[in-house]
C-alpha positions as CSV (number, residue, x, y, z in Angstrom):
1,M,-51.7,49.1,-8.4
2,A,-54.2,46.5,-8.4
3,S,-55.2,45.9,-11.5
4,A,-59.3,45.1,-11.9
5,A,-58.8,43.4,-15.6
6,V,-56.1,40.9,-14.8
7,A,-57.2,40.1,-11.5
8,A,-57.6,36.6,-11.9
9,A,-54.5,34.7,-14.1
10,A,-52.5,35.0,-11.1
11,A,-54.8,33.4,-8.8
12,A,-55.0,30.2,-10.6
13,S,-51.2,30.4,-11.5
14,F,-50.6,31.5,-7.7
15,A,-52.6,27.8,-6.7
16,A,-51.3,25.8,-9.1
17,R,-47.6,27.0,-8.1
18,G,-48.2,26.0,-4.7
19,A,-49.2,23.1,-5.5
20,A,-46.6,22.0,-7.8
21,L,-44.0,23.3,-5.5
22,S,-45.4,21.6,-2.6
23,T,-45.9,18.4,-4.0
24,A,-42.2,18.2,-5.3
25,L,-41.3,18.8,-1.5
26,L,-43.9,16.7,0.1
27,G,-44.9,14.5,-2.2
28,R,-48.7,15.7,-1.4
29,A,-51.2,19.2,-2.9
30,P,-50.6,21.7,-0.2
31,S,-53.1,22.7,2.7
32,P,-54.6,26.2,2.5
33,R,-53.0,26.7,5.5
34,L,-49.1,25.7,4.1
35,L,-50.0,28.0,1.3
36,L,-50.2,30.9,3.3
37,L,-46.4,30.4,4.0
38,L,-45.7,30.0,0.3
39,P,-46.0,33.8,-1.8
40,P,-42.4,34.6,-1.2
41,L,-41.4,32.0,-3.4
42,L,-44.4,32.5,-5.8
43,T,-44.4,35.3,-8.4
44,P,-47.8,36.1,-10.2
45,P,-47.2,36.5,-13.8
46,C,-48.7,39.3,-14.4
47,R,-49.0,42.0,-12.3
48,G,-50.4,44.9,-13.9
49,L,-52.9,46.1,-16.4
50,A,-51.4,45.5,-19.4
51,L,-47.9,45.7,-20.9
52,R,-45.5,48.6,-21.4
53,A,-43.4,48.4,-24.6
54,T,-39.8,49.2,-24.5
55,L,-37.9,49.1,-27.6
56,G,-34.1,48.6,-28.6
57,G,-33.3,48.3,-25.1
58,G,-34.1,46.5,-21.7
59,W,-37.5,45.0,-21.1
60,N,-39.3,47.0,-18.3
61,S,-42.9,46.3,-17.1
62,G,-45.9,48.3,-16.6
63,G,-49.4,48.2,-17.3
64,D,-52.0,49.0,-20.0
65,G,-53.4,52.0,-19.6
66,G,-50.8,53.5,-17.5
67,R,-51.6,51.8,-14.3
68,G,-50.4,48.9,-12.2
69,H,-46.6,49.2,-12.0
70,G,-46.0,46.1,-10.6
71,G,-47.1,45.8,-7.3
72,W,-50.8,45.4,-6.0
73,G,-51.5,47.9,-3.3
74,G,-53.4,46.8,-0.5
75,S,-52.5,46.5,3.3
76,R,-49.0,45.0,4.1
77,G,-51.3,41.8,5.2
78,S,-53.2,41.3,1.7
79,G,-51.0,42.8,-0.6
80,W,-50.1,39.0,-1.3
81,L,-53.6,37.8,-2.2
82,L,-53.9,40.8,-4.6
83,G,-50.7,40.3,-5.9
84,A,-51.7,36.3,-6.0
85,A,-54.7,36.9,-7.8
86,G,-53.7,39.9,-9.9
87,S,-54.1,38.1,-13.2
88,A,-56.7,35.7,-12.8
89,L,-59.0,37.3,-15.3
90,T,-56.1,36.5,-18.0
91,L,-57.5,32.6,-18.1
92,L,-61.0,33.0,-17.8
93,G,-63.5,33.1,-20.7
94,A,-66.0,31.8,-22.9
95,G,-67.1,29.0,-25.5
96,A,-67.0,32.3,-28.1
97,A,-63.6,33.9,-27.6
98,W,-62.0,29.9,-26.8
99,R,-63.5,29.7,-30.7
100,L,-62.2,32.8,-31.9
101,Q,-58.9,32.4,-31.2
102,I,-58.8,28.9,-32.4
103,A,-59.7,30.1,-35.4
104,A,-56.9,32.1,-35.6
105,K,-54.6,29.4,-35.2
106,A,-55.5,28.6,-38.4
107,E,-52.8,31.0,-40.3
108,P,-53.9,32.6,-43.5
109,E,-51.3,32.5,-46.2
110,E,-48.8,35.5,-45.4
111,S,-48.2,38.1,-48.5
112,E,-44.8,39.2,-49.1
113,A,-45.8,42.7,-47.7
114,A,-47.4,42.0,-44.8
115,P,-45.3,41.6,-41.5
116,R,-44.7,38.7,-39.9
117,L,-46.6,38.5,-36.6
118,T,-46.1,36.2,-33.5
119,L,-48.6,37.2,-30.8
120,Y,-47.9,35.5,-26.9
121,Q,-51.0,35.8,-24.8
122,Y,-53.2,34.3,-22.1
123,Q,-56.4,33.0,-23.9
124,T,-59.1,35.2,-22.5
125,C,-56.7,38.4,-21.0
126,P,-59.0,41.2,-22.1
127,F,-56.0,43.1,-23.4
128,C,-54.8,39.9,-25.7
129,S,-58.5,39.8,-26.8
130,K,-58.3,43.2,-28.2
131,V,-55.2,42.7,-30.2
132,R,-56.8,39.3,-31.3
133,A,-59.9,41.5,-32.6
134,F,-57.6,43.9,-33.9
135,L,-55.4,41.5,-36.1
136,D,-58.5,39.4,-37.2
137,Y,-60.5,42.2,-38.3
138,H,-57.5,43.9,-40.5
139,G,-57.0,40.2,-42.0
140,L,-52.9,40.4,-40.5
141,P,-51.6,37.2,-40.9
142,Y,-50.1,35.8,-37.4
143,R,-48.8,32.9,-35.4
144,L,-50.5,32.6,-31.5
145,V,-48.9,31.1,-28.8
146,E,-50.5,30.0,-25.8
147,V,-48.7,30.8,-22.5
148,N,-48.7,28.6,-20.1
149,P,-49.3,30.9,-17.0
150,V,-47.6,28.7,-14.4
151,M,-43.9,28.5,-16.3
152,R,-44.2,30.9,-18.3
153,R,-41.8,28.8,-20.7
154,E,-43.3,30.4,-23.9
155,I,-41.9,33.9,-23.4
156,A,-38.7,32.8,-21.6
157,F,-37.0,34.8,-24.5
158,S,-38.1,37.8,-22.6
159,S,-37.0,39.6,-19.6
160,Y,-40.3,41.3,-19.7
161,R,-43.1,38.5,-18.0
162,K,-46.1,39.4,-19.3
163,V,-48.6,39.4,-22.1
164,P,-49.5,39.8,-24.7
165,I,-46.3,40.4,-26.6
166,V,-46.1,40.9,-29.8
167,I,-42.7,40.1,-32.3
168,V,-42.6,41.8,-35.3
169,A,-40.5,39.8,-38.1
170,N,-40.4,42.6,-41.0
171,E,-37.5,42.7,-42.8
172,A,-39.4,45.4,-45.1
173,A,-38.3,47.4,-42.5
174,G,-34.5,46.8,-42.7
175,S,-34.5,45.5,-39.3
176,D,-31.2,43.2,-38.3
177,S,-33.8,41.7,-35.9
178,P,-37.4,41.0,-34.4
179,V,-39.0,44.0,-32.8
180,Q,-40.9,43.0,-29.4
181,L,-43.8,45.2,-28.5
182,N,-45.6,44.7,-25.1
183,D,-48.3,47.3,-24.6
184,S,-51.8,46.0,-26.1
185,S,-53.1,49.4,-27.3
186,Y,-49.4,50.5,-28.2
187,I,-49.3,47.5,-30.2
188,I,-52.7,48.3,-31.7
189,S,-51.6,51.8,-32.9
190,I,-47.9,50.7,-34.2
191,L,-49.6,48.5,-36.4
192,K,-52.3,50.5,-37.3
193,T,-49.9,53.5,-38.4
194,L,-47.8,50.9,-40.4
195,L,-50.8,49.7,-42.5
196,I,-51.5,52.5,-43.4
197,S,-48.1,53.9,-44.7
198,K,-48.4,51.1,-47.2
199,G,-46.9,53.1,-50.3
200,S,-45.3,55.4,-48.5
201,S,-41.7,55.3,-47.2
202,R,-42.6,55.0,-44.2
203,G,-41.3,51.5,-42.2
204,L,-41.4,50.1,-39.1
205,E,-38.1,51.6,-37.5
206,E,-39.7,55.3,-38.4
207,V,-43.1,54.3,-36.8
208,L,-41.4,53.6,-33.7
209,T,-40.0,56.4,-33.6
210,L,-42.9,58.0,-33.6
211,Y,-43.9,56.8,-30.3
212,P,-41.0,58.3,-28.0
213,E,-40.8,56.4,-24.6
214,V,-41.3,58.8,-21.6
215,R,-39.7,57.4,-18.3
216,H,-40.8,58.4,-14.5
217,E,-40.8,56.4,-11.2
218,D,-44.1,55.3,-9.8
219,E,-45.4,56.2,-6.1
220,R,-42.9,52.7,-5.4
221,G,-40.1,54.4,-6.9
222,K,-40.0,52.0,-9.7
223,E,-38.8,53.1,-13.5
224,V,-42.2,53.1,-15.6
225,V,-42.0,53.4,-19.3
226,E,-45.0,55.1,-21.4
227,H,-46.0,56.2,-24.2
228,G,-48.1,59.0,-24.0
229,N,-49.8,59.1,-27.4
230,K,-50.1,55.3,-27.6
231,Y,-54.0,55.3,-27.8
232,W,-53.1,57.8,-31.4
233,V,-52.9,56.3,-34.9
234,M,-50.2,58.7,-36.6
235,L,-50.9,59.7,-40.2
236,P,-48.6,60.2,-43.1
237,E,-47.1,63.6,-43.2
238,G,-49.4,65.7,-45.9
239,V,-52.4,63.5,-45.6
240,D,-55.4,64.8,-44.4
241,V,-56.9,63.6,-41.9
242,T,-60.3,62.8,-43.9
243,H,-58.5,60.4,-45.8
244,F,-58.4,58.0,-43.0
245,Y,-61.3,59.4,-40.7
246,A,-64.8,61.3,-41.9
247,S,-63.6,64.4,-39.4
248,E,-60.5,65.5,-37.1
249,K,-63.9,65.1,-34.8
250,A,-63.6,61.3,-35.3
251,R,-60.4,60.8,-35.2
252,Q,-60.4,62.4,-31.4
253,E,-63.5,60.4,-30.7
254,E,-61.7,57.2,-31.3
255,T,-59.1,58.1,-29.3
256,K,-61.5,59.0,-26.5
257,W,-62.8,56.0,-26.6
258,R,-60.0,53.5,-26.8
259,R,-58.7,55.3,-23.1
260,W,-61.9,54.2,-22.2
261,A,-61.7,51.0,-22.8
262,D,-58.8,50.6,-20.7
263,D,-59.2,53.2,-17.9
264,H,-63.1,52.4,-17.2
265,L,-64.3,49.4,-18.2
266,V,-61.6,46.7,-17.8
267,H,-62.2,47.4,-14.4
268,L,-65.7,46.2,-14.3
269,I,-65.1,42.8,-15.2
270,S,-63.7,40.9,-12.3
271,P,-65.9,42.3,-9.9
272,N,-69.0,41.0,-12.0
273,V,-67.3,37.8,-13.1
274,Y,-66.6,37.1,-9.6
275,R,-69.4,38.6,-8.1
276,S,-70.6,35.6,-6.1
277,P,-69.4,32.0,-5.0
278,G,-71.1,30.6,-7.6
279,E,-70.0,33.2,-10.5
280,A,-66.5,32.9,-8.9
281,L,-66.8,29.0,-8.9
282,A,-68.2,28.8,-12.6
283,S,-65.3,31.1,-13.9
284,F,-62.6,29.2,-12.5
285,D,-64.2,25.6,-13.8
286,Y,-63.3,27.0,-17.1
287,I,-60.3,28.3,-16.6
288,V,-59.0,24.6,-15.3
289,R,-60.7,23.1,-18.4
290,V,-59.2,25.0,-20.6
291,G,-55.6,26.2,-19.0
292,K,-52.5,23.9,-18.9
293,F,-52.8,22.6,-15.1
294,G,-52.4,19.1,-14.4
295,S,-54.8,17.0,-12.1
296,V,-53.3,17.9,-8.6
297,E,-52.7,21.9,-9.3
298,G,-56.4,21.9,-11.5
299,A,-58.3,21.1,-8.7
300,F,-56.3,23.4,-6.6
301,A,-56.2,26.3,-8.7
302,K,-60.4,26.0,-8.9
303,Y,-61.1,25.8,-5.0
304,F,-58.5,28.3,-4.3
305,G,-58.3,30.7,-7.0
306,A,-62.2,31.0,-6.8
307,A,-62.1,31.7,-3.1
308,A,-59.7,33.8,-3.8
309,M,-60.9,36.1,-6.6
310,F,-64.5,36.8,-5.5
311,L,-62.7,38.1,-1.9
312,V,-60.1,40.0,-4.1
313,S,-63.1,41.2,-6.2
314,K,-64.7,42.8,-3.1
315,R,-61.1,44.8,-2.8
316,L,-62.0,45.9,-6.6
317,K,-65.3,46.7,-6.1
318,R,-64.3,49.4,-2.9
319,K,-61.0,50.4,-4.9
320,H,-63.3,52.1,-8.1
321,H,-66.2,53.3,-6.1
322,M,-68.8,50.7,-7.4
323,Q,-71.8,50.0,-6.6
324,D,-73.4,47.4,-3.9
325,D,-74.8,45.6,-7.4
326,V,-72.0,45.9,-9.3
327,R,-73.9,45.1,-12.0
328,Q,-75.3,48.4,-12.0
329,D,-71.9,49.8,-12.9
330,L,-71.7,47.2,-16.0
331,Y,-74.8,48.2,-17.6
332,Q,-74.2,52.2,-17.0
333,A,-70.7,51.2,-19.1
334,A,-72.6,49.3,-22.1
335,N,-75.8,51.8,-22.1
336,E,-72.7,54.7,-22.1
337,W,-71.4,53.4,-25.2
338,V,-74.6,52.6,-26.7
339,R,-75.1,55.9,-26.5
340,A,-72.0,57.4,-27.8
341,L,-72.8,55.1,-31.0
342,G,-76.4,56.9,-31.4
343,K,-78.8,55.6,-33.9
344,E,-77.8,56.7,-36.9
345,R,-74.2,54.6,-37.4
346,P,-74.1,51.1,-36.9
347,F,-70.3,51.2,-35.3
348,M,-68.2,54.0,-33.8
349,G,-66.5,53.9,-36.8
350,G,-69.4,55.2,-38.7
351,Q,-70.0,51.9,-41.6
352,S,-67.3,49.6,-40.0
353,P,-65.6,49.5,-37.0
354,N,-62.9,51.5,-35.9
355,L,-60.3,51.3,-33.3
356,A,-62.5,51.8,-30.4
357,D,-65.4,49.7,-31.5
358,L,-62.4,46.9,-31.7
359,A,-61.3,47.4,-28.0
360,V,-64.4,48.0,-26.2
361,F,-65.5,44.2,-28.0
362,G,-62.2,42.6,-27.0
363,V,-62.7,43.7,-23.1
364,L,-66.1,42.3,-23.0
365,R,-65.6,39.1,-25.5
366,V,-63.7,38.3,-22.3
367,M,-67.4,37.5,-20.3
368,E,-68.8,35.4,-23.0
369,G,-70.4,32.3,-21.7
370,L,-70.8,33.4,-18.5
371,Q,-73.5,34.5,-16.1
372,A,-72.6,38.8,-16.3
373,F,-72.2,38.2,-20.2
374,D,-75.8,37.0,-20.5
375,D,-76.9,39.4,-17.8
376,V,-75.4,42.7,-19.8
377,M,-77.1,41.2,-23.0
378,A,-80.6,41.2,-21.6
379,N,-80.7,44.3,-19.8
380,T,-79.1,47.0,-22.5
381,K,-79.3,47.6,-25.7
382,L,-75.7,46.4,-26.8
383,G,-76.4,43.1,-28.3
384,P,-76.8,44.6,-31.5
385,W,-73.8,46.4,-32.2
386,Y,-72.2,43.4,-30.3
387,E,-72.9,41.2,-33.2
388,R,-72.5,43.5,-35.7
389,T,-68.9,44.0,-34.5
390,Q,-68.3,40.0,-34.3
391,Q,-69.7,39.3,-37.1
392,A,-67.6,42.2,-39.2
393,I,-64.2,40.8,-37.5
394,G,-64.9,37.3,-38.6
395,Q,-65.7,38.3,-42.4
396,Q,-62.4,39.6,-42.3
397,R,-60.2,37.6,-40.9
398,G,-57.8,36.0,-42.7
399,R,-58.2,39.1,-45.7
400,A,-54.4,40.4,-45.5
């Protein structure tokens, strides 16, 4: 199925691959007509909404939030375009998101008890942004590796070819080798469960067993690996829920809105940031400036990618039953979140952000610096919560 959230990086990647291949074969950049002949040769880097974790065995692909299982849907004639464009948002973004990820590169000193983490990401993939928000807020030291969306050499060690990927090296867990985690919500739940297990005998290996795999075939007959409880933090046995949450209702509320961020909010991003040709071009101008593209690849990616994603955004708008003015859907989602917060608490988590706050913030952050972000801040009451969350993440970063 087509992914709304990662519908941009593959457009840039596809274009860049086309440019690189044609330049190698012909000694010049390809024409758009030639590019139409290349799709079978160019596999996009991310074909699903997010990432499925498969531990202790082979690595299977999938999509965050239980969507996007390798295909992009659409008609036979247009499916290649959706596939090529499928991860365009993964490189898209804005200045503030860039500043936050640069800050994360300056790793705080690691404590002996802290798991050693490496995050492989695309700079402003909303799912990678969610993981960064979690790690930074909880002060977990990590090494950040930006993956080249064309060659992806940085993740050559893995047959799982999407991001985010987190590698956990925790000798205290008794693991003989590093553990690879792939799905953003799964990653967050595993690490949060591990954090609240400090002081108990429950280590990483035992925590992993709390999230069993469920395997099934999607509509295309491809095996998909799910973790049905991936939105839940698994509390230590015998510990009352009020030790970590205000109530059981608060715990369920966190789970509900984490799922909402993956199942609904993320689908609104691409149609909004590529709403018009001008907005699409502005988005890809930023992609080219901060991405790892050569001069020929960059120029081709900028213009082809913008044109492709403008067209794809229209398909995504229809697929997700959005209004003609897609900004209204974004405003409605922002207002829905603000209403859920209410007037009495600064965060969904009460006096401090919980995992739902961090997830919603992470998804929205990828729009910073773009017109869609400015519009949602100007036309909703989201701003105060967003600024509080951003400040809370900045204050906590580096405190392991």
